[in-house]
C-alpha positions in Angstrom: 36.9 -231.9 -99.4 33.8 -234.0 -100.4 32.4 -233.1 -103.8 28.8 -232.1 -103.7 28.0 -234.2 -106.8 28.2 -237.4 -104.7 24.8 -236.5 -103.2 23.2 -237.0 -106.6 25.2 -239.9 -108.1 23.6 -242.1 -105.5 20.4 -242.2 -107.7 22.1 -241.7 -111.1 20.0 -244.3 -112.9 16.8 -242.7 -111.8 18.2 -239.3 -112.8 19.1 -240.5 -116.3 15.5 -241.7 -116.7 14.4 -238.2 -116.0 17.0 -236.5 -118.3 19.4 -235.5 -115.5 22.8 -235.0 -117.0 25.4 -235.3 -114.3 28.2 -233.8 -116.4 29.6 -231.3 -113.9 30.1 -230.8 -110.2 27.8 -227.8 -110.1 24.8 -228.4 -107.7 21.3 -227.9 -109.2 20.4 -226.1 -106.0 21.6 -222.5 -106.2 21.3 -219.2 -104.3 19.7 -216.0 -105.7 20.2 -212.4 -104.6 17.5 -209.8 -105.7 18.5 -206.2 -106.3 16.5 -203.1 -106.6 17.5 -200.2 -109.0 17.3 -197.2 -106.8 16.3 -193.6 -107.5 19.9 -192.4 -107.2 21.0 -194.7 -110.1 22.5 -197.4 -107.9 21.5 -200.9 -106.8 20.6 -202.2 -103.4 20.4 -205.8 -102.2 16.8 -206.4 -101.1 16.2 -210.1 -100.7 17.7 -213.6 -101.1 16.5 -217.1 -101.5 17.1 -220.4 -103.1 16.3 -221.9 -106.5 16.6 -225.1 -108.6 18.1 -225.4 -112.1 15.5 -227.2 -114.2 17.1 -227.3 -117.7 20.5 -227.9 -119.0 20.7 -224.3 -120.5 20.2 -222.6 -117.1 16.5 -222.2 -116.6 15.9 -221.8 -112.8 12.8 -222.2 -110.7 12.2 -220.2 -107.5 9.4 -218.6 -105.4 7.8 -215.5 -106.7 8.2 -213.8 -103.3 12.0 -214.1 -103.7 12.0 -211.8 -106.7 8.8 -209.7 -106.1 9.2 -206.2 -104.8 6.8 -206.2 -101.7 6.5 -202.4 -101.9 5.3 -202.6 -105.5 3.7 -206.1 -105.9 3.0 -205.5 -109.6 6.7 -205.4 -110.2 9.7 -207.7 -109.6 13.1 -206.6 -108.4 15.3 -205.3 -111.2 18.3 -207.6 -111.2 19.4 -211.0 -109.9 22.8 -212.4 -108.8 23.2 -216.2 -109.0 25.5 -218.2 -106.8 26.6 -221.7 -107.8 28.0 -224.4 -105.5 30.6 -227.0 -106.5 31.9 -227.9 -103.1 29.7 -229.1 -100.3 30.0 -226.9 -97.2 31.9 -224.3 -99.1 30.6 -220.8 -100.0 29.1 -220.7 -103.5 30.6 -218.6 -106.3 28.4 -215.5 -106.8 29.7 -214.8 -110.3 26.5 -215.1 -112.4 23.5 -212.9 -113.3 20.0 -214.0 -114.3 17.1 -212.4 -116.1 13.4 -212.6 -115.5 11.3 -215.0 -117.6 7.9 -215.3 -116.0 6.1 -215.6 -112.6 2.8 -216.8 -111.2 1.7 -215.1 -108.0 -1.0 -217.7 -107.2 1.4 -220.6 -107.3 4.2 -218.3 -105.8 6.7 -219.5 -108.4 8.9 -217.7 -110.9 11.3 -218.6 -113.7 14.7 -216.9 -114.3 17.3 -217.6 -116.9 21.0 -217.7 -116.0 22.7 -215.4 -118.4 25.2 -217.1 -120.8 28.2 -215.2 -119.4 29.4 -214.7 -115.9 30.2 -211.2 -114.4 33.7 -211.4 -115.9 32.4 -212.1 -119.4 33.3 -215.8 -119.4 30.9 -218.6 -120.5 28.9 -220.3 -117.7 30.0 -223.8 -116.8 28.0 -226.9 -117.6 25.1 -227.2 -115.2 23.5 -230.1 -113.6 19.7 -229.8 -113.5 16.7 -231.6 -112.0 13.8 -232.9 -114.1 10.5 -231.4 -113.0 8.2 -233.0 -115.6 7.8 -236.5 -114.2 5.0 -238.6 -112.8 6.5 -239.6 -109.5 4.1 -239.1 -106.6 4.7 -238.9 -102.8 2.8 -240.6 -100.1 2.5 -239.8 -96.4 5.5 -240.9 -94.4 8.0 -240.7 -97.4 11.4 -239.2 -96.6 12.0 -235.6 -97.8 15.2 -233.7 -98.0 15.3 -230.0 -98.6 18.3 -228.2 -100.1 18.8 -224.5 -100.0 20.7 -221.5 -98.5 18.9 -220.7 -95.2 21.7 -218.5 -93.9 21.4 -219.9 -90.4 23.9 -222.6 -91.4 26.3 -220.1 -92.9 26.6 -219.2 -96.6 27.0 -222.7 -97.9 24.3 -225.0 -99.1 22.4 -226.8 -96.4 20.5 -230.1 -96.4 17.7 -231.0 -94.0 15.7 -234.1 -93.8 12.2 -235.0 -92.6 9.0 -236.8 -93.6 5.8 -236.1 -95.5 3.2 -235.3 -92.9 0.3 -235.0 -95.2 -1.2 -233.1 -98.1 -3.4 -230.0 -98.1 -5.1 -227.8 -100.7 -5.4 -224.0 -100.6 -7.3 -222.2 -103.3 -7.2 -225.5 -105.3 -3.4 -225.7 -105.1 -1.9 -228.9 -103.7 0.8 -228.5 -101.0 3.0 -231.1 -99.3 3.0 -230.8 -95.6 6.3 -231.7 -93.9 8.2 -231.6 -90.7 11.5 -231.0 -92.6 13.3 -228.0 -91.1 12.6 -225.1 -93.5 14.0 -221.6 -93.0 13.3 -218.3 -94.8 16.4 -218.6 -97.0 15.2 -222.0 -98.2 12.3 -220.3 -100.1 12.4 -221.3 -103.7 14.8 -224.2 -103.1 14.8 -227.9 -103.8 12.8 -230.6 -102.2 13.8 -234.2 -103.1 12.5 -237.6 -102.2 14.8 -240.3 -100.8 15.9 -241.2 -104.3 16.8 -237.6 -105.3 13.7 -236.9 -107.4 12.6 -233.2 -107.5 9.2 -233.3 -105.8 8.5 -229.8 -104.5 9.5 -226.2 -103.8 9.8 -225.0 -100.2 7.3 -222.1 -100.0 6.5 -221.2 -96.5 6.7 -222.2 -92.8 3.5 -222.2 -90.7 5.2 -222.6 -87.3 8.8 -222.8 -86.6 8.1 -224.0 -83.1 6.2 -227.1 -84.4 8.5 -227.4 -87.4 5.7 -227.4 -89.9 6.4 -226.3 -93.4 4.7 -226.5 -96.8 6.2 -227.4 -100.2 4.4 -226.6 -103.4 3.9 -230.0 -105.2 6.0 -229.8 -108.4 3.1 -231.3 -110.3 1.1 -228.1 -109.6 3.8 -226.1 -111.5 4.5 -228.4 -114.5 1.9 -227.1 -116.9 2.6 -223.5 -116.1 6.4 -224.0 -116.5 6.0 -225.7 -119.9 3.9 -222.9 -121.2 6.1 -220.1 -120.0 9.7 -221.4 -120.1 10.2 -220.3 -123.7 9.4 -216.6 -123.0 12.1 -214.2 -124.0 14.2 -213.1 -121.0 13.8 -209.5 -119.9 17.4 -208.3 -119.6 18.1 -205.1 -117.6 21.6 -204.4 -118.8 22.0 -201.2 -116.8 21.3 -203.1 -113.5 23.4 -206.1 -114.6 26.3 -203.8 -115.3 26.1 -202.5 -111.7 25.8 -206.0 -110.3 28.8 -207.1 -112.2 30.9 -204.1 -111.2 30.1 -204.3 -107.5 30.5 -208.0 -107.2 33.8 -208.2 -109.1 35.2 -205.8 -106.5 33.6 -207.8 -103.6 34.6 -211.2 -104.9 38.1 -210.2 -105.7 38.6 -208.7 -102.3 37.2 -211.8 -100.6 39.4 -214.2 -102.7 42.6 -212.1 -102.7 42.2 -210.6 -99.2 42.9 -207.2 -100.8 40.2 -204.4 -101.2 40.7 -201.4 -103.4 38.2 -198.6 -102.6 37.0 -197.4 -105.9 35.8 -194.0 -104.6 37.5 -190.9 -103.2 39.5 -191.1 -101.1 41.1 -194.1 -102.8 42.8 -196.6 -100.5 43.9 -200.2 -100.4 43.4 -202.6 -97.5 45.1 -206.0 -97.3 44.0 -208.4 -94.6 45.7 -211.5 -93.1 44.6 -214.9 -94.3 42.5 -215.6 -91.2 40.5 -212.3 -91.6 37.5 -211.8 -93.8 35.8 -208.9 -95.4 32.5 -209.0 -93.6 30.8 -205.8 -95.1 32.0 -204.1 -98.3 30.0 -201.0 -99.1 30.7 -197.6 -100.4 30.5 -196.0 -96.9 31.1 -199.0 -94.6 33.9 -201.6 -94.6 34.0 -204.1 -91.8 36.7 -206.8 -91.5 36.8 -209.5 -88.9 38.6 -212.6 -87.9 37.6 -216.1 -89.1 38.0 -219.4 -87.2 39.4 -217.8 -84.1 38.2 -218.5 -80.5 37.7 -214.8 -80.1 36.1 -212.4 -82.5 38.1 -209.4 -83.6 36.7 -206.7 -86.0 37.6 -203.3 -87.4 35.1 -200.9 -88.9 35.9 -198.3 -91.5 33.1 -195.7 -91.8 33.3 -193.1 -94.5 31.2 -189.9 -94.2 30.9 -187.4 -97.1 30.4 -183.7 -96.6 29.7 -181.0 -99.3 32.7 -178.9 -98.1 36.2 -179.5 -96.9 36.4 -180.6 -93.3 38.1 -178.2 -90.9 39.3 -178.9 -87.4 36.8 -176.4 -86.1 33.9 -178.2 -87.8 35.0 -181.6 -86.6 35.4 -180.2 -83.1 32.0 -178.6 -82.8 29.9 -180.9 -85.1 31.5 -184.3 -84.1 33.7 -184.3 -81.0 31.7 -182.0 -78.7 28.5 -184.1 -79.2 30.4 -187.2 -78.4 32.3 -185.8 -75.5 29.2 -184.7 -73.7 29.0 -188.4 -72.6 32.7 -188.8 -71.9 32.1 -188.9 -68.1 30.8 -192.5 -68.7 34.2 -193.5 -70.0 37.5 -194.1 -68.2 40.8 -192.4 -69.2 39.2 -190.5 -72.0 41.5 -188.6 -74.3 41.5 -187.0 -77.7 44.7 -185.9 -79.4 46.1 -185.0 -82.8 47.7 -187.8 -84.6 48.9 -188.9 -88.0 47.5 -191.9 -89.8 49.4 -192.9 -92.9 50.7 -189.4 -93.3 47.3 -187.9 -93.0 46.6 -185.4 -90.2 43.8 -186.5 -87.9 42.7 -187.3 -84.4 42.6 -190.3 -82.1 39.9 -190.8 -79.5 40.7 -193.4 -76.9 38.8 -194.5 -73.8 38.2 -197.5 -71.6 34.9 -199.3 -71.2 34.5 -200.1 -67.5 31.6 -202.6 -68.1 33.6 -205.0 -70.3 37.3 -204.2 -69.6 38.0 -203.1 -73.2 39.7 -200.1 -74.7 38.1 -198.4 -77.7 40.3 -196.8 -80.3 38.8 -194.4 -82.9 40.8 -192.6 -85.6 39.1 -189.6 -87.3 40.9 -188.7 -90.5 39.6 -185.8 -92.7 40.6 -186.0 -96.3 39.2 -183.0 -98.2 35.4 -183.3 -97.9 35.5 -186.9 -96.6 35.8 -188.0 -93.0 37.1 -191.6 -92.3 36.5 -193.1 -88.9 38.4 -196.3 -88.1 37.2 -198.1 -84.9 38.1 -201.1 -82.9 38.4 -202.2 -79.3 40.9 -204.5 -77.6 40.8 -206.5 -74.4 42.7 -204.7 -71.6 43.5 -207.9 -69.8 44.9 -209.6 -72.8 46.3 -206.4 -74.3 45.7 -207.9 -77.8 45.9 -204.6 -79.7 48.8 -205.9 -81.8 46.3 -208.0 -83.7 44.6 -204.9 -85.0 47.8 -203.1 -85.7 48.8 -205.9 -88.0 45.8 -205.2 -90.1 46.0 -201.4 -90.0 49.6 -201.3 -91.1 48.5 -202.7 -94.4 46.1 -199.8 -95.0 47.4 -197.5 -97.7 46.1 -194.3 -99.3 46.6 -193.6 -103.0 45.7 -190.6 -105.2 44.1 -192.4 -108.1 40.7 -190.7 -107.7 40.4 -186.9 -107.4 38.2 -185.1 -104.8 34.6 -184.7 -105.8 33.5 -181.3 -106.9 30.9 -179.4 -104.8 27.7 -178.6 -106.6 25.4 -175.7 -105.8 22.7 -176.6 -108.3 21.2 -180.1 -108.8 19.2 -180.9 -111.9 17.2 -184.0 -112.6 14.6 -184.8 -115.2 11.9 -183.9 -112.7 13.0 -180.7 -110.9 15.7 -178.1 -110.3 16.7 -176.5 -107.0 19.3 -174.0 -105.9 21.0 -173.7 -102.6 20.8 -170.6 -100.5 24.0 -168.6 -99.8 26.6 -170.4 -97.7 24.7 -173.7 -97.8 26.2 -176.5 -99.7 24.4 -179.4 -101.5 25.3 -182.9 -100.8 23.6 -185.3 -103.2 22.6 -188.6 -101.6 24.5 -191.6 -102.9 23.3 -194.2 -100.4 21.1 -196.8 -102.2 19.7 -197.9 -98.8 18.1 -194.5 -98.4 17.1 -193.8 -101.9 14.1 -191.6 -101.0 16.5 -188.9 -99.7 17.6 -186.8 -102.7 19.9 -184.3 -101.1 21.0 -182.6 -97.9 22.3 -179.0 -97.3 24.8 -178.1 -94.7 26.7 -175.0 -93.6 30.3 -175.1 -92.5 29.5 -172.5 -89.8 26.3 -174.1 -88.6 27.2 -177.3 -86.8 23.6 -178.2 -85.8 21.3 -177.3 -88.7 20.4 -179.4 -91.7 18.0 -179.0 -94.7 16.9 -182.1 -96.6 14.8 -182.9 -99.7 13.3 -186.3 -100.2 10.8 -187.9 -102.6 8.5 -190.6 -101.3 5.7 -192.7 -102.8 2.2 -192.0 -101.4 0.4 -194.9 -99.9 -3.0 -195.7 -101.4 -4.7 -194.5 -98.2 -2.8 -191.2 -98.2 -3.6 -190.6 -101.8 -7.4 -190.5 -101.1 -7.2 -188.3 -98.0 -8.1 -184.6 -98.1 -5.2 -182.4 -97.1 -6.7 -181.6 -93.8 -6.9 -185.3 -92.8 -3.4 -185.9 -94.2 -2.1 -183.1 -92.0 -3.8 -184.6 -88.9 -2.1 -188.0 -89.7 1.3 -186.2 -90.1 1.0 -184.5 -86.7 -0.1 -187.8 -85.1 2.8 -189.7 -86.7 5.3 -187.3 -85.1 3.7 -187.5 -81.7 6.2 -190.2 -80.5 9.0 -187.7 -80.7 10.3 -186.7 -77.2 8.6 -183.6 -75.9 6.9 -183.0 -79.3 5.1 -179.6 -79.3 3.3 -178.3 -82.4 4.2 -174.8 -83.3 2.5 -174.3 -86.6 0.5 -176.2 -89.2 -0.9 -175.2 -92.6 -2.9 -177.2 -95.1 -2.7 -174.6 -97.9 1.0 -174.7 -98.9 2.1 -174.3 -102.5 5.5 -174.9 -104.0 5.8 -174.2 -107.7 2.0 -174.7 -108.0 2.0 -178.1 -106.2 -0.3 -178.3 -103.2 0.9 -179.4 -99.9 0.9 -179.2 -96.1 3.4 -178.1 -93.4 4.0 -178.5 -89.8 6.6 -176.9 -87.4 7.3 -178.4 -84.0 9.8 -178.3 -81.2 11.2 -181.4 -79.5 13.9 -182.6 -77.1 17.2 -183.3 -78.9 20.0 -185.6 -77.7 21.3 -182.8 -75.6 18.8 -182.4 -72.8 19.7 -178.7 -72.4 18.8 -177.8 -76.0 15.5 -177.7 -77.7 15.3 -178.3 -81.4 12.8 -177.0 -84.0 11.8 -178.7 -87.2 9.7 -177.6 -90.2 8.3 -180.3 -92.5 6.6 -179.5 -95.9 5.0 -182.2 -97.9 4.2 -181.3 -101.5 2.0 -183.7 -103.5 3.0 -184.7 -107.1 0.6 -187.3 -108.4 1.7 -190.7 -106.8 4.6 -189.1 -104.9 5.3 -186.3 -102.5 8.4 -184.2 -102.0 9.4 -183.7 -98.4 11.3 -180.5 -97.4 12.7 -180.6 -93.9 14.7 -178.0 -91.9 16.0 -179.1 -88.5 18.1 -176.9 -86.2 18.5 -175.7 -82.6 15.6 -173.6 -81.6 17.9 -170.7 -81.0 19.3 -171.0 -84.6 16.0 -171.6 -86.3 14.9 -168.0 -86.8 18.4 -167.1 -88.2 18.2 -169.6 -91.0 14.5 -169.9 -91.6 14.7 -167.5 -94.6 17.3 -169.7 -96.1 15.0 -172.7 -95.9 12.2 -170.6 -97.6 14.7 -169.6 -100.3 15.3 -173.3 -101.1 11.6 -173.9 -101.3 10.9 -170.9 -103.5 13.7 -172.0 -105.9 12.3 -175.5 -106.3 11.1 -175.8 -109.9 9.3 -178.8 -111.5 9.1 -179.4 -115.2 5.8 -177.5 -115.4 7.3 -174.5 -113.6 4.1 -172.8 -112.5 5.9 -170.4 -110.3 3.3 -170.2 -107.5 4.7 -170.3 -104.0 2.7 -169.9 -100.7 4.7 -171.0 -97.7 3.1 -169.1 -94.8 5.1 -168.3 -91.6 6.4 -171.8 -90.7 6.9 -170.4 -87.2 5.1 -169.5 -84.1 1.7 -168.0 -84.7 2.3 -165.9 -81.6 5.8 -164.7 -80.9 5.5 -164.5 -77.2 4.4 -168.1 -76.4 7.7 -169.9 -77.1 8.6 -172.1 -74.1 5.5 -170.8 -72.3 3.9 -173.5 -70.1 0.6 -173.2 -72.0 2.3 -172.9 -75.4 0.7 -176.2 -76.8 -2.8 -175.3 -75.6 -2.6 -171.9 -77.1 -1.4 -173.3 -80.4 -4.1 -176.0 -80.4 -6.9 -173.4 -79.9 -5.4 -171.1 -82.6 -5.4 -174.1 -85.0 -9.1 -174.5 -84.3 -9.8 -170.8 -84.9 -11.1 -170.5 -81.3 -8.7 -167.7 -80.2 -7.0 -164.8 -81.7 -4.0 -162.7 -80.8 -3.1 -159.0 -81.0 -2.1 -156.9 -84.0 1.6 -157.2 -83.0 1.3 -161.0 -83.5 1.4 -161.7 -79.7 -1.0 -163.5 -77.5 0.0 -162.1 -74.1 -0.6 -165.3 -72.2 0.0 -163.7 -68.7 -2.5 -160.9 -69.3 -5.8 -161.1 -67.4 -8.8 -161.7 -69.5 -12.1 -160.0 -69.4 -15.6 -161.4 -68.8 -16.8 -160.7 -72.3 -13.8 -162.1 -74.1 -14.0 -165.2 -72.0 -17.7 -165.7 -72.9 -16.9 -165.3 -76.6 -14.0 -167.8 -76.5 -16.0 -170.4 -74.5 -18.9 -170.2 -77.0 -16.6 -170.3 -80.0 -15.1 -173.5 -78.5 -18.6 -174.9 -78.0 -19.3 -174.0 -81.6 -16.1 -175.8 -82.8 -17.1 -179.0 -80.9 -20.7 -178.9 -82.0 -19.7 -178.5 -85.6 -17.4 -181.4 -85.4 -20.2 -183.5 -84.0 -22.5 -182.4 -86.9 -24.6 -180.2 -84.6 -24.9 -176.9 -86.4 -27.4 -175.1 -84.1 -25.0 -172.8 -82.5 -23.2 -172.0 -85.8 -26.5 -171.1 -87.4 -27.5 -168.9 -84.5 -24.3 -167.0 -84.5 -24.1 -166.7 -88.3 -27.7 -165.4 -88.6 -27.9 -163.1 -85.6 -27.5 -159.4 -86.3 -25.6 -157.3 -83.7 -27.9 -154.4 -84.6 -30.7 -156.0 -82.8 -31.7 -155.0 -79.2 -28.8 -154.4 -76.8 -28.7 -157.1 -74.2 -27.0 -155.3 -71.4 -26.8 -151.6 -70.8 -23.1 -151.4 -70.5 -22.2 -153.7 -73.4 -22.4 -152.7 -77.1 -20.4 -155.5 -78.8 -20.8 -159.2 -79.3 -24.5 -159.0 -78.7 -25.1 -162.4 -80.3 -22.9 -164.2 -77.8 -24.6 -162.3 -74.9 -28.1 -163.1 -76.3 -27.3 -166.8 -76.7 -25.7 -167.0 -73.3 -28.6 -165.2 -71.5 -31.3 -167.2 -73.3 -29.6 -170.5 -72.4 -29.1 -169.6 -68.7 -25.3 -169.4 -69.1 -25.1 -165.9 -67.7 -27.5 -163.5 -65.9 -25.6 -160.2 -65.5 -26.0 -157.8 -62.5 -29.2 -156.4 -61.0 -28.9 -153.1 -62.9 -28.9 -154.9 -66.2 -25.2 -154.6 -66.6 -22.6 -157.2 -67.5 -19.2 -155.4 -66.7 -17.7 -156.7 -69.9 -14.1 -155.4 -69.3 -13.9 -156.6 -65.7 -11.3 -159.4 -65.1 -13.0 -162.7 -64.7 -12.3 -165.1 -61.8 -11.7 -168.8 -62.0 -15.1 -169.6 -60.4 -17.0 -167.4 -62.9 -15.1 -169.0 -65.8 -15.9 -172.5 -64.7 -19.6 -171.7 -64.3 -19.9 -170.2 -67.8 -17.8 -173.1 -69.2 -19.8 -176.0 -67.7 -23.2 -174.4 -68.4 -22.1 -173.7 -72.1 -21.1 -177.3 -72.6 -24.1 -178.6 -70.6 -21.8 -180.5 -68.2 -23.9 -181.3 -65.0 -22.6 -180.4 -61.6 -24.0 -181.4 -58.2 -26.9 -179.3 -56.7 -25.7 -177.2 -53.9 -29.0 -175.4 -53.2 -29.8 -177.4 -50.2 -26.2 -177.4 -48.8 -24.5 -174.7 -46.8 -21.6 -174.2 -49.2 -20.5 -171.3 -51.5 -22.2 -171.2 -54.9 -19.0 -172.1 -56.9 -18.0 -175.3 -55.0 -19.9 -177.6 -57.4 -18.0 -176.1 -60.4 -14.7 -176.3 -58.7 -15.4 -179.9 -57.7 -16.3 -180.8 -61.3 -13.1 -179.1 -62.7 -11.0 -181.2 -60.3 -12.9 -184.4 -61.1 -12.3 -184.1 -64.9 -8.8 -182.7 -64.6 -9.0 -179.4 -66.6 -7.3 -177.1 -64.1 -3.6 -176.1 -64.4 -1.4 -177.4 -61.6 -1.9 -175.5 -58.3 -4.7 -173.3 -59.6 -7.4 -173.9 -57.0 -8.2 -170.4 -55.8 -11.8 -169.7 -56.9 -11.2 -165.9 -56.7 -8.1 -166.0 -58.8 -8.4 -163.7 -61.8 -7.4 -166.0 -64.6 -5.0 -165.2 -67.5 -5.4 -165.7 -71.2 -3.0 -168.6 -71.1 -4.8 -170.3 -68.2 -8.2 -170.0 -70.1 -6.6 -171.6 -73.2 -5.3 -174.4 -71.1 -8.7 -175.1 -69.4 -10.6 -175.0 -72.7 -8.0 -177.2 -74.5 -8.1 -179.8 -71.8 -12.0 -179.9 -71.8 -12.2 -180.2 -75.6 -9.6 -183.1 -75.6 -11.6 -184.9 -72.9 -15.0 -184.4 -74.7 -13.5 -185.5 -78.0 -12.3 -188.7 -76.5 -15.7 -189.6 -75.1 
């Protein structure tokens, strides 16, 4: 194998003039992995890039965007893993940590210091470095070579060549323009001239199609580096410890071809020499073949539950969901089996579209479910390749089962689980905002979760009512989303918040699901409480969800809880065809129900109630458009004033306004017939006149009086399907639908 040092010895005399000490075979171009310290006290790999060693004691130069947390630009990531290459075209050794020194966001550069011991506690090797403080200048047409770890060429170091295309300045900073192939992973890497002089840092690509990239001229960074390179490194020992522990396990497994799972259930997996560990995480292990004409892979997925898994739970919570689609598979079968002396199940089926057979082992071990999956070619019948790997899988009992906790305490809050619900603390660093989930062993569909998220700047400044509107809007993409309830006056332990409840179409088309979300604001963050279940189960366990919310306590422990109903405002509109329109008008305070908390959507509606609802909807829209004339009129009118119609003693202000504005006339004997059922044609006349929507003049035509109103209703699309009979006595639900459609149309104009 060709030593990488040869690349630099070519110009050794020039290097010596610039203090380049070629005393080892370690490349000055290195790879960096950036880690974030997560809320659940773990680390997650967030970014990677390249860097250049610029001093003999391990000072490294990279781009700021390689180490900056984009979600919190005022901060860097919390820890850094360094990979050194000693063999060209071989994977680097990721055995070193680094600590932050300084960064410059304008120049997009940063300095790190490689720590003096590797992850196993051994001294770091002697390092080659490239001199940055020189006077060499480039000119247009000069040859450029870029070194880094772009990923597209594998994990090893990659060299690409091109030319200097020109020079440009942005914000008084000089950049080298080049046609050299630069990929994202090259960021922060090494740009050399033809003699191996360090001339720039790959910073960004303008167009991958035109192959146009920009290098920060090293002269732009010299002064800043000289000022900041002596800063004391900021060492995050807690994060470095986690980086060391995880990467020792990963590196040992990759080198020795043996992985020992350090969590319950403990197991060992030994793979053949031509296989590799492709993914090694707490909950996912994937192994695959290397250097074979055909790719083979096996996945080990580990799912944790807060209670011991039973066959009944697996059957109803896992298998039945999967098997609803089994008609798409050939020769489907599920059977009991043993895997390494553990009782479990094997699911086997053929995929007709690619002539493969899928094998899935499901092995429950206490509260852990292990799923092992692979597929083999039916024509080649190459399943023995997988069996040779699985036979080396071995359970051991070094780590005891984890205990189930019913109370979770943190420095910020405390919460208790309701009876028969079990808390599962989230340990996935990729989903750090999720704090915990609650499950029941006898409810295979329902789940309660608690998360903590950072508020965006725009959300922080919003009134609760506007935040609530955005929350509803953001959920609108959910299939068959229907809003059931919303509330902008929620309180949990004295913290203000909002809530929504909605139904939607789940994966099973025959089942509707219902979800309640509560967002509680705590300075720069918000807690999110979510209960999701089948609609038929929701009412059964809603009080359990409320129990959790009422037993959530912050450090201040104010003890104030206002949750509201979190359910249908009217009990009798669930699944009704006008459910959404009724809910919308209730949210706008346009309609009311009855004392028994029903709406009676199929009940005919009277002339007087229709007039009142229409004018209240007109008032809602006028107020929204900053026209308060109708509001002022209704608020100041006294019902004790003159009776408008002889047979009507209530709602005089509505009758007075409607009569004065030629919306209604009444009958010849000065009566209104307030309790009479109203027809569709009468409703449309009152509606369009109230909203001042013009209709065509029928006075000179030989048509019935209501035809212009019916025509207009069809034109603007406010009628329910198949409702075209002008004499039809409309129902409360139909009126809600018509008004809701009209308001939506007018709000969009």
